[in-house]
Every structure is written in C-alpha cells, then in structure tokens.
mmCIF file of the N, C-alpha and C atoms, coordinates in Angstrom:
data_MODEL
# 
_entry.id   MODEL 
# 
loop_
_atom_site.group_PDB 
_atom_site.id 
_atom_site.type_symbol 
_atom_site.label_atom_id 
_atom_site.label_alt_id 
_atom_site.label_comp_id 
_atom_site.label_asym_id 
_atom_site.label_entity_id 
_atom_site.label_seq_id 
_atom_site.pdbx_PDB_ins_code 
_atom_site.Cartn_x 
_atom_site.Cartn_y 
_atom_site.Cartn_z 
_atom_site.occupancy 
_atom_site.B_iso_or_equiv 
_atom_site.pdbx_formal_charge 
_atom_site.auth_seq_id 
_atom_site.auth_comp_id 
_atom_site.auth_asym_id 
_atom_site.auth_atom_id 
_atom_site.pdbx_PDB_model_num 
ATOM 1   N N  . MET A 1 1  ? 1.859   -184.802 -17.032 1.00 0.00 ? 1  MET A N  1 
ATOM 2   C CA . MET A 1 1  ? 2.209   -184.706 -15.600 1.00 0.00 ? 1  MET A CA 1 
ATOM 3   C C  . MET A 1 1  ? 1.559   -186.017 -15.027 1.00 0.00 ? 1  MET A C  1 
ATOM 4   N N  . SER A 1 2  ? 2.329   -186.603 -14.126 1.00 0.00 ? 2  SER A N  1 
ATOM 5   C CA . SER A 1 2  ? 1.830   -187.801 -13.390 1.00 0.00 ? 2  SER A CA 1 
ATOM 6   C C  . SER A 1 2  ? 0.979   -187.369 -12.156 1.00 0.00 ? 2  SER A C  1 
ATOM 7   N N  . ASP A 1 3  ? -0.063  -188.179 -11.978 1.00 0.00 ? 3  ASP A N  1 
ATOM 8   C CA . ASP A 1 3  ? -0.833  -188.033 -10.800 1.00 0.00 ? 3  ASP A CA 1 
ATOM 9   C C  . ASP A 1 3  ? -0.606  -189.024 -9.660  1.00 0.00 ? 3  ASP A C  1 
ATOM 10  N N  . PRO A 1 4  ? 0.011   -188.531 -8.568  1.00 0.00 ? 4  PRO A N  1 
ATOM 11  C CA . PRO A 1 4  ? 0.339   -189.710 -7.618  1.00 0.00 ? 4  PRO A CA 1 
ATOM 12  C C  . PRO A 1 4  ? -0.763  -190.629 -7.159  1.00 0.00 ? 4  PRO A C  1 
ATOM 13  N N  . LEU A 1 5  ? -1.919  -190.151 -6.954  1.00 0.00 ? 5  LEU A N  1 
ATOM 14  C CA . LEU A 1 5  ? -3.129  -190.999 -6.510  1.00 0.00 ? 5  LEU A CA 1 
ATOM 15  C C  . LEU A 1 5  ? -3.358  -192.031 -7.626  1.00 0.00 ? 5  LEU A C  1 
ATOM 16  N N  . LEU A 1 6  ? -3.359  -191.538 -8.875  1.00 0.00 ? 6  LEU A N  1 
ATOM 17  C CA . LEU A 1 6  ? -3.623  -192.533 -10.055 1.00 0.00 ? 6  LEU A CA 1 
ATOM 18  C C  . LEU A 1 6  ? -2.512  -193.486 -10.100 1.00 0.00 ? 6  LEU A C  1 
ATOM 19  N N  . ASP A 1 7  ? -1.278  -193.112 -9.875  1.00 0.00 ? 7  ASP A N  1 
ATOM 20  C CA . ASP A 1 7  ? -0.160  -193.975 -9.979  1.00 0.00 ? 7  ASP A CA 1 
ATOM 21  C C  . ASP A 1 7  ? -0.314  -194.905 -8.807  1.00 0.00 ? 7  ASP A C  1 
ATOM 22  N N  . SER A 1 8  ? -0.611  -194.593 -7.667  1.00 0.00 ? 8  SER A N  1 
ATOM 23  C CA . SER A 1 8  ? -0.837  -195.515 -6.561  1.00 0.00 ? 8  SER A CA 1 
ATOM 24  C C  . SER A 1 8  ? -1.985  -196.448 -6.738  1.00 0.00 ? 8  SER A C  1 
ATOM 25  N N  . LEU A 1 9  ? -3.069  -195.963 -7.291  1.00 0.00 ? 9  LEU A N  1 
ATOM 26  C CA . LEU A 1 9  ? -4.272  -196.926 -7.680  1.00 0.00 ? 9  LEU A CA 1 
ATOM 27  C C  . LEU A 1 9  ? -3.791  -197.842 -8.696  1.00 0.00 ? 9  LEU A C  1 
ATOM 28  N N  . ALA A 1 10 ? -3.081  -197.467 -9.773  1.00 0.00 ? 10 ALA A N  1 
ATOM 29  C CA . ALA A 1 10 ? -2.606  -198.239 -10.795 1.00 0.00 ? 10 ALA A CA 1 
ATOM 30  C C  . ALA A 1 10 ? -1.786  -199.502 -10.211 1.00 0.00 ? 10 ALA A C  1 
ATOM 31  N N  . ALA A 1 11 ? -0.946  -199.223 -9.398  1.00 0.00 ? 11 ALA A N  1 
ATOM 32  C CA . ALA A 1 11 ? -0.031  -200.084 -8.721  1.00 0.00 ? 11 ALA A CA 1 
ATOM 33  C C  . ALA A 1 11 ? -0.907  -201.077 -7.842  1.00 0.00 ? 11 ALA A C  1 
ATOM 34  N N  . ALA A 1 12 ? -1.804  -200.466 -7.185  1.00 0.00 ? 12 ALA A N  1 
ATOM 35  C CA . ALA A 1 12 ? -2.687  -201.361 -6.301  1.00 0.00 ? 12 ALA A CA 1 
ATOM 36  C C  . ALA A 1 12 ? -3.536  -202.475 -7.147  1.00 0.00 ? 12 ALA A C  1 
ATOM 37  N N  . VAL A 1 13 ? -4.128  -201.755 -8.282  1.00 0.00 ? 13 VAL A N  1 
ATOM 38  C CA . VAL A 1 13 ? -4.880  -202.718 -9.190  1.00 0.00 ? 13 VAL A CA 1 
ATOM 39  C C  . VAL A 1 13 ? -4.062  -203.733 -9.797  1.00 0.00 ? 13 VAL A C  1 
ATOM 40  N N  . SER A 1 14 ? -2.712  -203.383 -10.093 1.00 0.00 ? 14 SER A N  1 
ATOM 41  C CA . SER A 1 14 ? -1.717  -204.350 -10.667 1.00 0.00 ? 14 SER A CA 1 
ATOM 42  C C  . SER A 1 14 ? -1.405  -205.433 -9.758  1.00 0.00 ? 14 SER A C  1 
ATOM 43  N N  . GLY A 1 15 ? -1.439  -205.185 -8.392  1.00 0.00 ? 15 GLY A N  1 
ATOM 44  C CA . GLY A 1 15 ? -1.125  -205.997 -7.344  1.00 0.00 ? 15 GLY A CA 1 
ATOM 45  C C  . GLY A 1 15 ? -2.252  -206.880 -7.034  1.00 0.00 ? 15 GLY A C  1 
ATOM 46  N N  . ALA A 1 16 ? -3.526  -206.476 -7.261  1.00 0.00 ? 16 ALA A N  1 
ATOM 47  C CA . ALA A 1 16 ? -4.663  -207.141 -6.862  1.00 0.00 ? 16 ALA A CA 1 
ATOM 48  C C  . ALA A 1 16 ? -5.723  -207.123 -7.994  1.00 0.00 ? 16 ALA A C  1 
ATOM 49  N N  . PRO A 1 17 ? -5.407  -207.576 -9.161  1.00 0.00 ? 17 PRO A N  1 
ATOM 50  C CA . PRO A 1 17 ? -6.291  -207.501 -10.344 1.00 0.00 ? 17 PRO A CA 1 
ATOM 51  C C  . PRO A 1 17 ? -7.640  -208.013 -10.245 1.00 0.00 ? 17 PRO A C  1 
ATOM 52  N N  . GLU A 1 18 ? -7.918  -208.933 -9.292  1.00 0.00 ? 18 GLU A N  1 
ATOM 53  C CA . GLU A 1 18 ? -9.271  -209.483 -8.992  1.00 0.00 ? 18 GLU A CA 1 
ATOM 54  C C  . GLU A 1 18 ? -10.087 -208.589 -8.082  1.00 0.00 ? 18 GLU A C  1 
ATOM 55  N N  . ASP A 1 19 ? -9.606  -207.500 -7.599  1.00 0.00 ? 19 ASP A N  1 
ATOM 56  C CA . ASP A 1 19 ? -10.270 -206.705 -6.644  1.00 0.00 ? 19 ASP A CA 1 
ATOM 57  C C  . ASP A 1 19 ? -11.207 -205.722 -7.506  1.00 0.00 ? 19 ASP A C  1 
ATOM 58  N N  . ALA A 1 20 ? -12.457 -206.104 -7.602  1.00 0.00 ? 20 ALA A N  1 
ATOM 59  C CA . ALA A 1 20 ? -13.303 -205.201 -8.372  1.00 0.00 ? 20 ALA A CA 1 
ATOM 60  C C  . ALA A 1 20 ? -13.590 -203.956 -7.793  1.00 0.00 ? 20 ALA A C  1 
ATOM 61  N N  . GLU A 1 21 ? -13.652 -203.852 -6.537  1.00 0.00 ? 21 GLU A N  1 
ATOM 62  C CA . GLU A 1 21 ? -14.068 -202.677 -5.846  1.00 0.00 ? 21 GLU A CA 1 
ATOM 63  C C  . GLU A 1 21 ? -12.857 -201.729 -6.068  1.00 0.00 ? 21 GLU A C  1 
ATOM 64  N N  . LEU A 1 22 ? -11.650 -202.088 -5.905  1.00 0.00 ? 22 LEU A N  1 
ATOM 65  C CA . LEU A 1 22 ? -10.460 -201.185 -6.016  1.00 0.00 ? 22 LEU A CA 1 
ATOM 66  C C  . LEU A 1 22 ? -10.467 -200.779 -7.617  1.00 0.00 ? 22 LEU A C  1 
ATOM 67  N N  . ARG A 1 23 ? -10.662 -201.783 -8.581  1.00 0.00 ? 23 ARG A N  1 
ATOM 68  C CA . ARG A 1 23 ? -10.557 -201.421 -9.939  1.00 0.00 ? 23 ARG A CA 1 
ATOM 69  C C  . ARG A 1 23 ? -11.759 -200.445 -10.279 1.00 0.00 ? 23 ARG A C  1 
ATOM 70  N N  . ALA A 1 24 ? -12.818 -200.427 -9.618  1.00 0.00 ? 24 ALA A N  1 
ATOM 71  C CA . ALA A 1 24 ? -13.902 -199.474 -9.913  1.00 0.00 ? 24 ALA A CA 1 
ATOM 72  C C  . ALA A 1 24 ? -13.676 -198.215 -9.304  1.00 0.00 ? 24 ALA A C  1 
ATOM 73  N N  . LEU A 1 25 ? -12.932 -198.125 -8.266  1.00 0.00 ? 25 LEU A N  1 
ATOM 74  C CA . LEU A 1 25 ? -12.463 -196.843 -7.769  1.00 0.00 ? 25 LEU A CA 1 
ATOM 75  C C  . LEU A 1 25 ? -11.450 -196.228 -8.718  1.00 0.00 ? 25 LEU A C  1 
ATOM 76  N N  . TYR A 1 26 ? -10.482 -196.956 -9.134  1.00 0.00 ? 26 TYR A N  1 
ATOM 77  C CA . TYR A 1 26 ? -9.551  -196.609 -10.057 1.00 0.00 ? 26 TYR A CA 1 
ATOM 78  C C  . TYR A 1 26 ? -10.248 -195.962 -11.353 1.00 0.00 ? 26 TYR A C  1 
ATOM 79  N N  . ALA A 1 27 ? -11.234 -196.710 -11.986 1.00 0.00 ? 27 ALA A N  1 
ATOM 80  C CA . ALA A 1 27 ? -11.981 -196.258 -13.057 1.00 0.00 ? 27 ALA A CA 1 
ATOM 81  C C  . ALA A 1 27 ? -12.633 -194.876 -12.956 1.00 0.00 ? 27 ALA A C  1 
ATOM 82  N N  . GLU A 1 28 ? -13.209 -194.873 -11.831 1.00 0.00 ? 28 GLU A N  1 
ATOM 83  C CA . GLU A 1 28 ? -13.886 -193.465 -11.359 1.00 0.00 ? 28 GLU A CA 1 
ATOM 84  C C  . GLU A 1 28 ? -12.974 -192.375 -11.313 1.00 0.00 ? 28 GLU A C  1 
ATOM 85  N N  . ARG A 1 29 ? -11.785 -192.636 -10.689 1.00 0.00 ? 29 ARG A N  1 
ATOM 86  C CA . ARG A 1 29 ? -10.714 -191.598 -10.551 1.00 0.00 ? 29 ARG A CA 1 
ATOM 87  C C  . ARG A 1 29 ? -10.070 -191.187 -11.960 1.00 0.00 ? 29 ARG A C  1 
ATOM 88  N N  . LEU A 1 30 ? -10.001 -192.308 -12.874 1.00 0.00 ? 30 LEU A N  1 
ATOM 89  C CA . LEU A 1 30 ? -9.531  -192.053 -14.173 1.00 0.00 ? 30 LEU A CA 1 
ATOM 90  C C  . LEU A 1 30 ? -10.492 -191.198 -15.029 1.00 0.00 ? 30 LEU A C  1 
ATOM 91  N N  . ALA A 1 31 ? -11.766 -191.336 -14.859 1.00 0.00 ? 31 ALA A N  1 
ATOM 92  C CA . ALA A 1 31 ? -12.727 -190.568 -15.298 1.00 0.00 ? 31 ALA A CA 1 
ATOM 93  C C  . ALA A 1 31 ? -12.683 -189.022 -14.864 1.00 0.00 ? 31 ALA A C  1 
ATOM 94  N N  . GLY A 1 32 ? -12.484 -188.956 -13.546 1.00 0.00 ? 32 GLY A N  1 
ATOM 95  C CA . GLY A 1 32 ? -12.337 -187.661 -12.872 1.00 0.00 ? 32 GLY A CA 1 
ATOM 96  C C  . GLY A 1 32 ? -11.108 -186.868 -13.415 1.00 0.00 ? 32 GLY A C  1 
ATOM 97  N N  . ALA A 1 33 ? -10.107 -187.646 -13.917 1.00 0.00 ? 33 ALA A N  1 
ATOM 98  C CA . ALA A 1 33 ? -8.953  -187.043 -14.434 1.00 0.00 ? 33 ALA A CA 1 
ATOM 99  C C  . ALA A 1 33 ? -9.032  -186.882 -15.943 1.00 0.00 ? 33 ALA A C  1 
ATOM 100 N N  . GLY A 1 34 ? -10.013 -187.052 -16.516 1.00 0.00 ? 34 GLY A N  1 
ATOM 101 C CA . GLY A 1 34 ? -10.339 -186.800 -18.013 1.00 0.00 ? 34 GLY A CA 1 
ATOM 102 C C  . GLY A 1 34 ? -9.741  -187.935 -18.787 1.00 0.00 ? 34 GLY A C  1 
ATOM 103 N N  . ARG A 1 35 ? -9.479  -189.051 -18.238 1.00 0.00 ? 35 ARG A N  1 
ATOM 104 C CA . ARG A 1 35 ? -8.939  -190.203 -18.917 1.00 0.00 ? 35 ARG A CA 1 
ATOM 105 C C  . ARG A 1 35 ? -10.113 -191.187 -19.289 1.00 0.00 ? 35 ARG A C  1 
ATOM 106 N N  . ARG A 1 36 ? -11.017 -190.680 -20.081 1.00 0.00 ? 36 ARG A N  1 
ATOM 107 C CA . ARG A 1 36 ? -12.288 -191.414 -20.382 1.00 0.00 ? 36 ARG A CA 1 
ATOM 108 C C  . ARG A 1 36 ? -12.071 -192.870 -21.000 1.00 0.00 ? 36 ARG A C  1 
ATOM 109 N N  . ASP A 1 37 ? -11.073 -192.899 -22.018 1.00 0.00 ? 37 ASP A N  1 
ATOM 110 C CA . ASP A 1 37 ? -10.970 -194.312 -22.553 1.00 0.00 ? 37 ASP A CA 1 
ATOM 111 C C  . ASP A 1 37 ? -10.427 -195.287 -21.579 1.00 0.00 ? 37 ASP A C  1 
ATOM 112 N N  . ASP A 1 38 ? -9.416  -194.824 -20.764 1.00 0.00 ? 38 ASP A N  1 
ATOM 113 C CA . ASP A 1 38 ? -8.905  -195.650 -19.725 1.00 0.00 ? 38 ASP A CA 1 
ATOM 114 C C  . ASP A 1 38 ? -9.958  -196.066 -18.706 1.00 0.00 ? 38 ASP A C  1 
ATOM 115 N N  . ALA A 1 39 ? -10.802 -195.170 -18.379 1.00 0.00 ? 39 ALA A N  1 
ATOM 116 C CA . ALA A 1 39 ? -11.800 -195.370 -17.391 1.00 0.00 ? 39 ALA A CA 1 
ATOM 117 C C  . ALA A 1 39 ? -12.857 -196.409 -17.887 1.00 0.00 ? 39 ALA A C  1 
ATOM 118 N N  . ILE A 1 40 ? -13.126 -196.246 -19.187 1.00 0.00 ? 40 ILE A N  1 
ATOM 119 C CA . ILE A 1 40 ? -14.166 -197.163 -19.841 1.00 0.00 ? 40 ILE A CA 1 
ATOM 120 C C  . ILE A 1 40 ? -13.566 -198.662 -19.777 1.00 0.00 ? 40 ILE A C  1 
ATOM 121 N N  . GLY A 1 41 ? -12.257 -198.691 -20.104 1.00 0.00 ? 41 GLY A N  1 
ATOM 122 C CA . GLY A 1 41 ? -11.473 -199.985 -20.079 1.00 0.00 ? 41 GLY A CA 1 
ATOM 123 C C  . GLY A 1 41 ? -11.548 -200.642 -18.795 1.00 0.00 ? 41 GLY A C  1 
ATOM 124 N N  . GLN A 1 42 ? -11.267 -199.809 -17.657 1.00 0.00 ? 42 GLN A N  1 
ATOM 125 C CA . GLN A 1 42 ? -11.384 -200.506 -16.349 1.00 0.00 ? 42 GLN A CA 1 
ATOM 126 C C  . GLN A 1 42 ? -12.749 -200.809 -15.932 1.00 0.00 ? 42 GLN A C  1 
ATOM 127 N N  . ALA A 1 43 ? -13.727 -200.061 -16.248 1.00 0.00 ? 43 ALA A N  1 
ATOM 128 C CA . ALA A 1 43 ? -15.118 -200.330 -15.955 1.00 0.00 ? 43 ALA A CA 1 
ATOM 129 C C  . ALA A 1 43 ? -15.464 -201.620 -16.499 1.00 0.00 ? 43 ALA A C  1 
ATOM 130 N N  . LEU A 1 44 ? -15.120 -201.816 -17.878 1.00 0.00 ? 44 LEU A N  1 
ATOM 131 C CA . LEU A 1 44 ? -15.379 -203.050 -18.596 1.00 0.00 ? 44 LEU A CA 1 
ATOM 132 C C  . LEU A 1 44 ? -14.754 -204.390 -17.918 1.00 0.00 ? 44 LEU A C  1 
ATOM 133 N N  . VAL A 1 45 ? -13.632 -204.108 -17.464 1.00 0.00 ? 45 VAL A N  1 
ATOM 134 C CA . VAL A 1 45 ? -12.886 -205.214 -16.637 1.00 0.00 ? 45 VAL A CA 1 
ATOM 135 C C  . VAL A 1 45 ? -13.706 -205.532 -15.354 1.00 0.00 ? 45 VAL A C  1 
ATOM 136 N N  . VAL A 1 46 ? -14.210 -204.559 -14.709 1.00 0.00 ? 46 VAL A N  1 
ATOM 137 C CA . VAL A 1 46 ? -14.976 -204.738 -13.471 1.00 0.00 ? 46 VAL A CA 1 
ATOM 138 C C  . VAL A 1 46 ? -16.174 -205.487 -13.840 1.00 0.00 ? 46 VAL A C  1 
ATOM 139 N N  . LEU A 1 47 ? -16.828 -205.182 -15.013 1.00 0.00 ? 47 LEU A N  1 
ATOM 140 C CA . LEU A 1 47 ? -18.117 -205.706 -15.341 1.00 0.00 ? 47 LEU A CA 1 
ATOM 141 C C  . LEU A 1 47 ? -17.879 -207.161 -15.806 1.00 0.00 ? 47 LEU A C  1 
ATOM 142 N N  . SER A 1 48 ? -16.790 -207.454 -16.361 1.00 0.00 ? 48 SER A N  1 
ATOM 143 C CA . SER A 1 48 ? -16.499 -208.865 -16.600 1.00 0.00 ? 48 SER A CA 1 
ATOM 144 C C  . SER A 1 48 ? -16.215 -209.680 -15.545 1.00 0.00 ? 48 SER A C  1 
ATOM 145 N N  . GLN A 1 49 ? -15.750 -209.118 -14.361 1.00 0.00 ? 49 GLN A N  1 
ATOM 146 C CA . GLN A 1 49 ? -15.497 -209.790 -13.215 1.00 0.00 ? 49 GLN A CA 1 
ATOM 147 C C  . GLN A 1 49 ? -16.802 -209.876 -12.400 1.00 0.00 ? 49 GLN A C  1 
ATOM 148 N N  . ARG A 1 50 ? -17.625 -208.889 -12.272 1.00 0.00 ? 50 ARG A N  1 
ATOM 149 C CA . ARG A 1 50 ? -18.802 -208.837 -11.520 1.00 0.00 ? 50 ARG A CA 1 
ATOM 150 C C  . ARG A 1 50 ? -19.885 -208.158 -12.385 1.00 0.00 ? 50 ARG A C  1 
ATOM 151 N N  . PRO A 1 51 ? -20.608 -208.885 -13.217 1.00 0.00 ? 51 PRO A N  1 
ATOM 152 C CA . PRO A 1 51 ? -21.568 -208.299 -14.245 1.00 0.00 ? 51 PRO A CA 1 
ATOM 153 C C  . PRO A 1 51 ? -22.613 -207.452 -13.481 1.00 0.00 ? 51 PRO A C  1 
ATOM 154 N N  . GLY A 1 52 ? -22.843 -207.645 -12.269 1.00 0.00 ? 52 GLY A N  1 
ATOM 155 C CA . GLY A 1 52 ? -23.864 -206.774 -11.613 1.00 0.00 ? 52 GLY A CA 1 
ATOM 156 C C  . GLY A 1 52 ? -23.283 -205.581 -10.878 1.00 0.00 ? 52 GLY A C  1 
ATOM 157 N N  . HIS A 1 53 ? -22.033 -205.129 -11.095 1.00 0.00 ? 53 HIS A N  1 
ATOM 158 C CA . HIS A 1 53 ? -21.489 -204.069 -10.262 1.00 0.00 ? 53 HIS A CA 1 
ATOM 159 C C  . HIS A 1 53 ? -22.098 -202.709 -10.728 1.00 0.00 ? 53 HIS A C  1 
ATOM 160 N N  . ALA A 1 54 ? -22.786 -202.234 -9.772  1.00 0.00 ? 54 ALA A N  1 
ATOM 161 C CA . ALA A 1 54 ? -23.720 -201.016 -9.989  1.00 0.00 ? 54 ALA A CA 1 
ATOM 162 C C  . ALA A 1 54 ? -22.791 -199.875 -10.396 1.00 0.00 ? 54 ALA A C  1 
ATOM 163 N N  . ALA A 1 55 ? -21.853 -199.532 -9.559  1.00 0.00 ? 55 ALA A N  1 
ATOM 164 C CA . ALA A 1 55 ? -20.959 -198.451 -9.757  1.00 0.00 ? 55 ALA A CA 1 
ATOM 165 C C  . ALA A 1 55 ? -20.283 -198.420 -11.034 1.00 0.00 ? 55 ALA A C  1 
ATOM 166 N N  . ALA A 1 56 ? -19.708 -199.632 -11.497 1.00 0.00 ? 56 ALA A N  1 
ATOM 167 C CA . ALA A 1 56 ? -19.105 -199.788 -12.781 1.00 0.00 ? 56 ALA A CA 1 
ATOM 168 C C  . ALA A 1 56 ? -20.074 -199.506 -14.034 1.00 0.00 ? 56 ALA A C  1 
ATOM 169 N N  . ARG A 1 57 ? -21.253 -200.032 -13.770 1.00 0.00 ? 57 ARG A N  1 
ATOM 170 C CA . ARG A 1 57 ? -22.399 -199.880 -14.755 1.00 0.00 ? 57 ARG A CA 1 
ATOM 171 C C  . ARG A 1 57 ? -22.642 -198.358 -14.976 1.00 0.00 ? 57 ARG A C  1 
ATOM 172 N N  . GLU A 1 58 ? -22.910 -197.765 -13.816 1.00 0.00 ? 58 GLU A N  1 
ATOM 173 C CA . GLU A 1 58 ? -23.271 -196.384 -13.822 1.00 0.00 ? 58 GLU A CA 1 
ATOM 174 C C  . GLU A 1 58 ? -22.131 -195.471 -14.466 1.00 0.00 ? 58 GLU A C  1 
ATOM 175 N N  . LEU A 1 59 ? -21.007 -195.715 -14.055 1.00 0.00 ? 59 LEU A N  1 
ATOM 176 C CA . LEU A 1 59 ? -19.833 -195.026 -14.764 1.00 0.00 ? 59 LEU A CA 1 
ATOM 177 C C  . LEU A 1 59 ? -19.766 -195.351 -16.262 1.00 0.00 ? 59 LEU A C  1 
ATOM 178 N N  . LEU A 1 60 ? -19.954 -196.418 -16.669 1.00 0.00 ? 60 LEU A N  1 
ATOM 179 C CA . LEU A 1 60 ? -19.960 -196.781 -18.103 1.00 0.00 ? 60 LEU A CA 1 
ATOM 180 C C  . LEU A 1 60 ? -21.094 -196.002 -18.702 1.00 0.00 ? 60 LEU A C  1 
ATOM 181 N N  . ASP A 1 61 ? -22.325 -196.020 -18.269 1.00 0.00 ? 61 ASP A N  1 
ATOM 182 C CA . ASP A 1 61 ? -23.428 -195.440 -18.655 1.00 0.00 ? 61 ASP A CA 1 
ATOM 183 C C  . ASP A 1 61 ? -23.122 -193.894 -18.776 1.00 0.00 ? 61 ASP A C  1 
ATOM 184 N N  . ARG A 1 62 ? -22.564 -193.327 -17.684 1.00 0.00 ? 62 ARG A N  1 
ATOM 185 C CA . ARG A 1 62 ? -22.276 -191.926 -17.674 1.00 0.00 ? 62 ARG A CA 1 
ATOM 186 C C  . ARG A 1 62 ? -21.273 -191.563 -18.836 1.00 0.00 ? 62 ARG A C  1 
ATOM 187 N N  . LEU A 1 63 ? -20.350 -192.264 -18.958 1.00 0.00 ? 63 LEU A N  1 
ATOM 188 C CA . LEU A 1 63 ? -19.252 -191.931 -19.865 1.00 0.00 ? 63 LEU A CA 1 
ATOM 189 C C  . LEU A 1 63 ? -19.705 -192.198 -21.289 1.00 0.00 ? 63 LEU A C  1 
ATOM 190 N N  . SER A 1 64 ? -20.459 -193.174 -21.547 1.00 0.00 ? 64 SER A N  1 
ATOM 191 C CA . SER A 1 64 ? -21.060 -193.451 -22.865 1.00 0.00 ? 64 SER A CA 1 
ATOM 192 C C  . SER A 1 64 ? -22.112 -192.252 -23.217 1.00 0.00 ? 64 SER A C  1 
ATOM 193 N N  . GLY A 1 65 ? -22.788 -191.783 -22.294 1.00 0.00 ? 65 GLY A N  1 
ATOM 194 C CA . GLY A 1 65 ? -23.744 -190.704 -22.375 1.00 0.00 ? 65 GLY A CA 1 
ATOM 195 C C  . GLY A 1 65 ? -23.037 -189.384 -22.761 1.00 0.00 ? 65 GLY A C  1 
ATOM 196 N N  . ALA A 1 66 ? -21.813 -189.174 -22.126 1.00 0.00 ? 66 ALA A N  1 
ATOM 197 C CA . ALA A 1 66 ? -20.897 -188.140 -22.449 1.00 0.00 ? 66 ALA A CA 1 
ATOM 198 C C  . ALA A 1 66 ? -20.618 -188.024 -23.881 1.00 0.00 ? 66 ALA A C  1 
ATOM 199 N N  . GLU A 1 67 ? -20.239 -189.260 -24.376 1.00 0.00 ? 67 GLU A N  1 
ATOM 200 C CA . GLU A 1 67 ? -19.756 -189.400 -25.747 1.00 0.00 ? 67 GLU A CA 1 
ATOM 201 C C  . GLU A 1 67 ? -20.890 -189.100 -26.747 1.00 0.00 ? 67 GLU A C  1 
ATOM 202 N N  . GLU A 1 68 ? -22.191 -189.679 -26.404 1.00 0.00 ? 68 GLU A N  1 
ATOM 203 C CA . GLU A 1 68 ? -23.300 -189.245 -27.178 1.00 0.00 ? 68 GLU A CA 1 
ATOM 204 C C  . GLU A 1 68 ? -23.656 -187.790 -27.289 1.00 0.00 ? 68 GLU A C  1 
ATOM 205 N N  . GLY A 1 69 ? -23.526 -187.120 -26.031 1.00 0.00 ? 69 GLY A N  1 
ATOM 206 C CA . GLY A 1 69 ? -23.814 -185.712 -26.005 1.00 0.00 ? 69 GLY A CA 1 
ATOM 207 C C  . GLY A 1 69 ? -22.853 -184.947 -26.772 1.00 0.00 ? 69 GLY A C  1 
ATOM 208 N N  . ALA A 1 70 ? -21.585 -185.318 -26.731 1.00 0.00 ? 70 ALA A N  1 
ATOM 209 C CA . ALA A 1 70 ? -20.462 -184.558 -27.512 1.00 0.00 ? 70 ALA A CA 1 
ATOM 210 C C  . ALA A 1 70 ? -20.823 -184.807 -28.965 1.00 0.00 ? 70 ALA A C  1 
ATOM 211 N N  . ALA A 1 71 ? -21.252 -185.970 -29.429 1.00 0.00 ? 71 ALA A N  1 
ATOM 212 C CA . ALA A 1 71 ? -21.558 -186.162 -30.838 1.00 0.00 ? 71 ALA A CA 1 
ATOM 213 C C  . ALA A 1 71 ? -22.677 -185.350 -31.311 1.00 0.00 ? 71 ALA A C  1 
ATOM 214 N N  . ASP A 1 72 ? -23.612 -185.071 -30.489 1.00 0.00 ? 72 ASP A N  1 
ATOM 215 C CA . ASP A 1 72 ? -24.742 -184.207 -30.902 1.00 0.00 ? 72 ASP A CA 1 
ATOM 216 C C  . ASP A 1 72 ? -24.473 -182.800 -31.090 1.00 0.00 ? 72 ASP A C  1 
ATOM 217 N N  . HIS A 1 73 ? -23.349 -182.248 -30.605 1.00 0.00 ? 73 HIS A N  1 
ATOM 218 C CA . HIS A 1 73 ? -22.904 -180.887 -30.861 1.00 0.00 ? 73 HIS A CA 1 
ATOM 219 C C  . HIS A 1 73 ? -22.157 -180.632 -31.986 1.00 0.00 ? 73 HIS A C  1 
# 
C-alpha cells in the first residue's frame, strides 16, 4: 500500500536532492513507516551532504541500535 505523505516527500526530495533538511525529514518518516533500510540510506546521504547534521546522526544511531537490539534476542 502506498503512503501519500511518503510519496510526496519522495517527489520533493527528487526535485531538491541537495535539501538536507527535507531529506532528513523523509528519512525520519521512512523509519516511522518501518522502512528501516530506506531510512538508513537517506540518512547516510544527508550525512554525506552535511556531516554534522544532528538529526540524521541521531536517526542513524537509533536505527543501528535497533538492529543490534534485535540481534541480541
């Protein structure tokens, strides 16, 4: 099933790929929708554009921690 908000954000990111804030928002929404791998990919792009981007770093740390927690069980 398609999510209209994610579809809109994907289109916006495609139209403005250099907009790190928009891409970070997209990554956060992807994570919230359970699309972890896609969210990590978008967060990594943000960090390649702006290495000090706190929200993207926090998201990546959170998602990486979730993977480690799942591996422990």
